[in-house]
DOPA-838937 format. One record per residue (C-alpha): residue in three letters; x, y, z. Coordinates in Angstrom, 2 decimals. Example, Ala and Ser with C-alpha at 12.3 -4.5 7.8 and 13.67 -1.06 7.14 Angstrom:
BEGIN
node resn=ala&east=12.30&north=-4.50&up=7.80
node resn=ser&east=13.67&north=-1.06&up=7.14
***
This chain:
BEGIN
node resn=met&east=-8.64&north=3.80&up=-11.05
node resn=arg&east=-8.59&north=4.77&up=-7.32
node resn=thr&east=-8.21&north=8.76&up=-6.75
node resn=glu&east=-4.99&north=10.01&up=-5.03
node resn=asp&east=-7.35&north=10.53&up=-1.75
node resn=glu&east=-8.40&north=6.68&up=-2.23
node resn=ile&east=-4.93&north=5.76&up=-2.62
node resn=arg&east=-3.74&north=7.80&up=0.54
node resn=glu&east=-6.14&north=6.33&up=2.67
node resn=arg&east=-5.28&north=2.77&up=1.68
node resn=ile&east=-1.59&north=3.89&up=2.40
node resn=ala&east=-3.04&north=5.03&up=6.06
node resn=glu&east=-4.90&north=1.88&up=6.84
node resn=leu&east=-2.03&north=-0.47&up=5.87
node resn=glu&east=0.25&north=1.91&up=8.06
node resn=ser&east=-2.09&north=1.74&up=10.98
node resn=gln&east=-2.70&north=-2.52&up=10.84
node resn=tyr&east=1.51&north=-2.50&up=10.57
node resn=asp&east=1.67&north=-0.41&up=13.35
node resn=asp&east=-0.75&north=-2.25&up=15.68
node resn=tyr&east=1.83&north=-5.47&up=15.42
node resn=asp&east=5.13&north=-4.06&up=15.02
node resn=pro&east=5.61&north=-0.38&up=15.93
node resn=pro&east=8.55&north=1.71&up=14.65
node resn=ser&east=11.07&north=2.17&up=17.00
node resn=ser&east=12.91&north=4.83&up=15.28
node resn=glu&east=12.19&north=7.70&up=12.88
node resn=phe&east=14.16&north=5.89&up=10.14
node resn=glu&east=12.32&north=2.77&up=10.84
node resn=asp&east=9.21&north=4.95&up=10.33
node resn=thr&east=10.17&north=6.66&up=7.25
node resn=ala&east=11.30&north=2.85&up=5.46
node resn=glu&east=7.67&north=1.46&up=6.73
node resn=val&east=5.74&north=4.39&up=4.85
node resn=ala&east=7.72&north=3.58&up=1.87
node resn=val&east=6.84&north=-0.13&up=1.70
node resn=leu&east=3.53&north=0.43&up=2.35
node resn=arg&east=3.22&north=3.07&up=-0.62
node resn=ala&east=5.10&north=0.29&up=-2.86
node resn=ile&east=2.48&north=-2.39&up=-1.50
node resn=glu&east=-0.21&north=0.15&up=-2.45
node resn=glu&east=1.39&north=0.64&up=-6.04
node resn=leu&east=1.57&north=-3.15&up=-6.63
node resn=glu&east=-2.17&north=-3.45&up=-5.56
node resn=trp&east=-3.49&north=-0.71&up=-7.76
node resn=val&east=-1.14&north=-1.93&up=-10.72
node resn=leu&east=-2.65&north=-5.59&up=-10.47
node resn=glu&east=-6.22&north=-4.42&up=-10.13
node resn=glu&east=-5.66&north=-2.13&up=-13.47
node resn=tyr&east=-4.30&north=-5.20&up=-15.48
node resn=asp&east=-6.75&north=-7.78&up=-13.68
node resn=gly&east=-9.46&north=-5.73&up=-14.67
node resn=ala&east=-8.46&north=-4.04&up=-18.31
node resn=ala&east=-6.02&north=-6.87&up=-19.68
node resn=gly&east=-7.20&north=-10.19&up=-17.92
node resn=phe&east=-4.48&north=-10.35&up=-15.96
node resn=thr&east=-4.85&north=-13.20&up=-13.24
node resn=thr&east=-2.82&north=-13.00&up=-9.99
node resn=ser&east=-3.87&north=-16.88&up=-9.35
***
């Protein structure tokens, strides 16, 4: 399981990658982007947990 610091680091990494391709044009857009990136990180975490623990596969 990932630590909170690892999750925050991954969110920052995703945000940086996203900003390189499409920088936010407003504060609202930046806030929405962070919310989406957090959701992506949570999904990645859940998929990794199920993949390792329960034999769940994403393929």
